[in-house]
N, C-alpha and C positions, 0 to 999 in steps of 0.2 A: 671408501674415499669420501672426504668432505671438502667442500670448497664454497666460498662465497661467489656470487655472480654479480657483475662480470668480473672475471679474473684476467689479469694481463699476461698470464704465463702460457707460453707455447715452447716446448711440450708442457702439458699439465702434469705435475708430479703424481706419484702413486697415492700419496696422502697429503692433503694440504688444507690448512685452515688459515684464513686471513682475518685477523682480529682488528681491534681499534687502531687508528693511525698513530704513529709515533713521529714526532718532529726530530729530524736528525741534524739540522743546521745546514750550512752552505756546502759542506763537503762530506764525503764518506770517510769517517775516522775509523780506521781498521787496525786492530792489533792482530798480528799473524804469528803463528807458531814458528820457531826456528826452522829454517829450511824452505820457507815459503816465499822468500824475497822475490825470486824470479816469477813465481805465480802472481804475486801481487803487482809486480811491475807490468806484466802482460795484461792483467785485468784492468789496471789503471788506464792503459792505452785503449783497450776496448771500450771501457766505460766513457772515456772522453769522446771517442769517435762515434759511438752509437747513441749515447744519451746526453752528451755534453756535461757529464758528471765528473767532478774532480775527486780523486781518491787521495786521502791523507794518511799515510802509514804512521802509526803512533806506537811508542814503547809501552811495555807493560805498566799498567797503573796510570796512564795518561789519558783518562777520560775517553776511552774508545767507545764507539756506539755499536761496532761489530767486532766480535772476537772469532778468530778462526783457529781451530785446534785439529791436530791429527790424532790418530790412535783410536778412532771409532771401531768398535767390534762390529763388523758388517752383519754378522749373524743376528745381532741384537735388533736390527732394523725390522726383521720379519720379511725382508725382501730377498727373494731368491737371487743367487749369483747370476750375472748376465750369461745368457745362453750363447752357444755357437763358438766360433773361433775368435781369439783376440788378435786383431790385426796390427797391434802396436809392436815396436821393437822390444819393449819391455812390458809385459802384462801389467795391468793396473785394475784396481777395484774402484768404481765410480760412485759407490753408494755414499750417501751423506744424510745428515739430519740438520734441521734448523729449529731452534726454540727461542722464545723471547721471554725474558724475565726482567721486570722492572726497568724497561727501556733499553736493555742490552740484548742484542741479537747474537746468539751463540750458534756458530756453524761448526759442526764436528764431521770430519770426513775420514774415510778409510785410506786415502792416498792424496798426494798433491793434485792429481787429476780430479778426484772427487771434490776437493776444496774449490778448484776452479769452476766445476759445474755448479756447485752451490752458490758461489759468488755471482755467477751469471744469472742464476735464479733470483737472487736478491736484486740484482740490477734490473731485471725485467719487472719486478714487483714495485719498484720505486715510482712514486708520483713526483714528477719534476715540474708540474704546472704552476706551482706557487713560488713565492720568494725564497723558500728553502726546500730541502729535500724531505719528503714524507714517505714513511714505509709502514704498511700495515704490520701489526704484530703477527709474525709468521710462526706457524707450527707445521713443519714439513718433514716427511720421511720419504726418501726417494732413491731410485737407482734404475738403470735401464734394463729392458728385457733382453736386448742384444748389445754386445760390445761393438760389433761391426755394423755401423749405421752410416751409410755412405751416399755420396753423389758421384756418379760416373760422368765425367765432363769432357766433352769433345773440344780439344784445343786446335784441331786441324782445319776444319771447314770454315772457321772464323778465327782471325788472328786477334787475340786479346792482349793488350798491354799488361805487363806484370802488375801494375797498380790495380787493374780490374780483377785479376786473379786473387790478389790480396784482399780485395773487397769481398769476393766470393768466400774466401776463407773466414773472414770476420763474420759474414752472414751465417756460415755453418757453425762457427763457435757460439754465436748468439742463440742458435736454436739447437745446441747440444748434439750436433752431428760429429762423428768421430773420424770419418775417412773421406778423403778427396782422391778419387781414382781418375788419373789424368791419362786420357787417350792421346798419345803423342805422335802417332803416325797413322797415315791412311793414304788412300788413293790420291788425295789432293795435296799432301805435303808431309813434311817430317820436321817436328818442332824442337828437336834436341840435337845439339852438337855431337858429332862423332869425330874423335881424333883419327881413327883409322880410315873413315870414309867421309871426309869433310864436305864433299859435294852433295851428300845426301840431305843435309840440313837445308831447310827452305830459305830462299832469298827471293826478293821481289824482282819484277822485270827490270827495275832500275838498279838492281844490285844491292838493295837494302836488306839487312839481316831480318829474317822473320822466324827466328828460333831462339831458344835459350842456349847460352853457353853452359858448359858443365858447372862453372862456378855460380852462375845465376840460378841454375836449377838446385844446386846445394843450398843456396840462400833461401829459395822458396820453401824447400823442405824444412829448413830451420825456422822460418817464419810460421809455418803451419804447426810444427811440433811445439812451439811456445804456446800455442792455443790448443794443444792436445788433440791435434788433427794429424793423422798419419796419411802421407801421400803414397798411394800405390800407383806405380808407373806402368803403362802398357805400351808395348810396341806390337802392332798388329801384324802378325805373320801366320802363315805364308801368303795369304791373299792380301788385298788392299795395299799392295806394294808398288803401285805404278810410279809414285814419286821417286822412290829409291831406284827403280829400274830405269827411269828417265835419266837419272844422274849417272848411273853405272849400267849401261846397256848389256854388259857381259853377264849380268844377273838374270837376264830374261830367258824364258823358255818359250819360243814361238808356239802359239796355239792355232786353233782352226778358225778363230774369230778375233780380229785385231781390234780390241776395244779396251780402254783403261780399266774397266771393271773386271776384266778377266785376266789381268796380270797377276802372276803368282811366282813364288820361288819354288823350284823343283828340287827334291832330294837327289836327283840325278845330275844336277849341275853343281860341281864342287865350288865354284865361285859363289853361288847362292848360299850354300851351306856355310861357307866361311864367313860370309857377310852376316848371316843371321846369328851365328854363335858369337861373333865378335861384338856386334852391337848390344847383344844381351849381356855379355861380360862387362862391357863399358857401363851399361846401366846399373848392373849390380854393384859396381865400384862406388857409385855415388848415391845409392839408395839404402839407407840403414834399416828399413823395414824388412820383415821376414818373407814378404811375397813379391814375386814378379809376375806380371800378367803378360802372357804370350799372344793374346788375341785369339786367332783361330776361326773367326767367323767368315762366312760368305766367300769362300775360296772358289768363286765361280769358274767353271771350266777346268778345274784341276781334277785329274783322275782320282777316284776314291782311294786307291792304294797308295798313290804318291802323297796324297794329303795325309793319310794315316802315318806313313813313314816319316814325313816331315814333322808332324806333331810329336811323334815318339822321340825324334832326334832333339827337338827343342826341349821337351820334358826332361830328358836325360841330362841335357846340358845345364838347364837351370838348377836341377838337383845337384849337379856337380859343383855349382857355385855356392852351395850352402843355402839356397833359397827354396821356398815352397812355391808351387806352381798354381796359377789361376789361368783358366781359359774360358772363352765363351762356350756355350753349350755344345756347339758342333764338334769341339775337341773330344767329346765323349766317344766319338766314332773311331778314335785311335785306340780305344780300349787299353789305355795305359795309366789313366788317372786313378789314384788310390785314395784311401781314407784320410790321408793328411793333405791332399790337394783340394782344390775348389773348382767347381764348374759353375759358371755364371749363366743362369737360365733367363732368356729374354723373349723368346717367341711365344706370345700368348695365343691361345687357340683362335680368338676372335680376329687376330691380326695375321693369320696364316696367309702365305703368299697365294694370291689369286691370279693364276696364270691367264685365265680367260679375260679377266678385266684388264690385265696388263697388255695382252695382245691387242685388245681393242683400243688402247690409248697411246701406243707408240708407233712411230713410222715403221714401214715394212722392213727397212734395212736393219732395224734393231730386234726383229723377231728372233733371230738366233740367240741373242743375249737373253731374252725372256726364257727360252728353252733351257739354257744353261742354269739360270737362276732357279727355274722350276725343279730341275733335277737335284740341285743342292738342297732346296727347302723340302723336297719330298721325304728326306731322311729325318726331318725334325721331330715328328711324333715318336720316333724310337729313341731319341736321345735320353729321355728320362729313365727308360728301362736300362740302357747301357750304364748310366751313372749309378742308379741304385743297385744294379747287379754287381758292381764293383765297390759298393759302399762308399762312393764318392759323395761328399756333402755338397750342398747347393747354396749358392749365393742368389737370393731372389731379386731379379730385376725385370720381372715380367712386363712386357711392353704395355699391357693393360693391367694395372693403372699407373705404372711407374715411369713410363717414358713421358717426360714433361715437355717434350717438343710437340706433343699432341695438341690439337686445337681445343679451345674451351667450347663447351656445348651450351652454356647457360646465358650467353650474352653479357654485355657489360653496361655500366651506367656512368654518367658524369658525376661531378661532385654534389649535385643537387638530387641525385637519384633518378635522373631522366634517362631512359634507355637510349643507347647509342647503336646506330646501324653498324654492321661490320664494314670496316674500311678496306678498300682494295690493297692487296699486298700485305695484309697482316701476317705476322710470322706464325708458323705452325706447319708440321709435316702433312702434306695433302693426302697421303695414302692411308692415314689412320683416321678412323671415325672419331669425331669429337666426343669428349666425355665431360660431365659436369664436375666442378670442384668438389661439391658435396659428396660425390661418390666415394671419395677417399676417407670420409669421416668414419665409416664402419669397416674399412678394409683391415684385415687381420693377416699378417704374414704367415702365422702358424696354420690358420684355417686355409689359406691359399695353398700352402704346401700339401695339406691333407687332400684337398679336392682337385687341384690342378697339377700337382707334382708327385703323385703316387705316394704321398706321405713321406717324402724324402726328408732326410736330415737337413735342417736349415742352419747355416753357419752365420748368416747375417742378411742384411737387406741393403740394396742400393737403388736409389732413383737414378735416372739418366737424363741428360740433356744433350741432344745432338744439334748440330749447328747448320744444317742445310739451309735453313731459312733465316738465320741470324746474321744481321749486318751491323749491329750496334749494341751497346750496353742496354739501351732501352728495349731492344728486341729480346735480349736475354731476360730482363726483368719481367717483360710481358708474358713470357712462357713459364718462368720459375715461380713467380709470386702471384697469388697467395698459396700455391700448391705445395711448394717445397717445405714450408714450416708444418703444414698439415701432414706430409709424409714423415717429417722428423718426429712428430708426435706418435704416429703409428709405429715407428721403429723403436721409440723410447718405451712406450707402454700402450699396447693395442687394446685398450679398454673402451667400452661403449660410452659415447658422449652424446649429449643433446646438441643437435646442429645449431640451434640458436646460441647456445653457450660457446660453441666452437667459433662461429662466425664473429661473435663479439670479441673473442680473444684474438682472432686474426686481425680485426680492424685496429686493435690496440697496438699492433706492430708497425703500422705504416710510418710513424716518424723515424723509426730506426731504419727501415728500408730507404726512406728518403735520405737520411744522413749518410748511408753507405753508397749512395749514388744509384739506387734502384728505383727512382721515382717513376719509371715507366711501367710499374706493376699493373697487372690486369685488374681493373675495377669490376670484379665479378658481381653480377646482379644478385647472386646468392649470398654474397658476403656484404656488399655495400648498398644493395638496392632494397633492403628491408626497412620497415617502418622504424625499427630500433636504430638502424644506421643513420637515419635522417633526424632522429630526435635530438 
């Protein structure tokens, strides 16, 4: 790999050389191959929103400065096909090349999705600081290590307006992430309309709607798909169902400890079984992707055999709908997931449940809940053996380092590089130890699987952002950035980078984050507090 420093590209391509600057004029004049009109329209919208750049489509022979062609033989790139499972409704090859000849930038791609990824790479490389657009002469050969590069996103614990979710999607597209996994239900709420169970969907105390209608959710899927991002929906079952049970008390199975965290759906309750299969059927109707996520985590207080029976029931039902099944790692305990399914592993060894610490920190009346949680988490070390024993592939979401609601360890600085003290109430999950942003720079998903996951087969990687401490878009930005683009790079190609180079490339992204409404990003001392950052 060759590249000039500093490079503005995140993720950094597999092979990149930035040559002498080329003046492009006031607009991006792009000639695109037939069949790419929709790609160019979406790219033009993204370019305007993120960089303030206007795209001008031109006909063949009308002085284009960028030409986009399909038909690239991907094997000619020397880049291996993306590993793992393809999460898209229709599989696609994202490999592309960019060359520059006599002032013309030629992008050749193996698919429309590859063309979009290449165009976004060109957009990142643009210098917009002068009176006209300037682009370094590019020579790039690129393609991802994994097709499944995602962000698991908690929509329940904080209510995000659709416009903010769309901004997240644009952020993912800008950093070449391919999946948005939407966590739609939990103890605190239910964010999607159900026609069969209308009271399940969340409303405010004042009666205001706090969920997506089915048509709004379809529109969000379409918005994401135009940016080549697949939405994978999750309804978390059979635990984390207190919101649904509050709306429909007949779903409940009274337990020995009355607390919202131990509400679950029992396979011995016919009403609960009908509810679960119905809402999953409704979800499948409006989700064009091949996967449905059934949740399956933290079913506190649920007897082990009942849990296994319910997961088996859900698994069979989703299969009957023509979908493939994803579950959190605890679902391995049902011993039903197979080689075409996916188990999402999240419990890192360093974040194992510490019952003693929890007992010391909660009021006495909650000690029975601690015991129930400890019983559930005690099975976690055996989950990976259950998965690999059935040849079930793994989606890597290890809480360390991929849970981005974790607090930052390195401290932050103001615009002048002056260290700032931690402010009271800063967002970040308090039960996870803080970690530095730079720790992601050398993280390798494949190496992680070898050392922490018994050399399991990895089908993809997802970071996660949980919203227990999020109250605003600024809180979201504070936790996501600058870490998410760095994770995007590790998912795209997990090659060794010099931290000084990585930090410089991250700093170059801040105007885009500002433009998307994420100006509350964390000004990491490791990224923004260096001498180079202040130069």
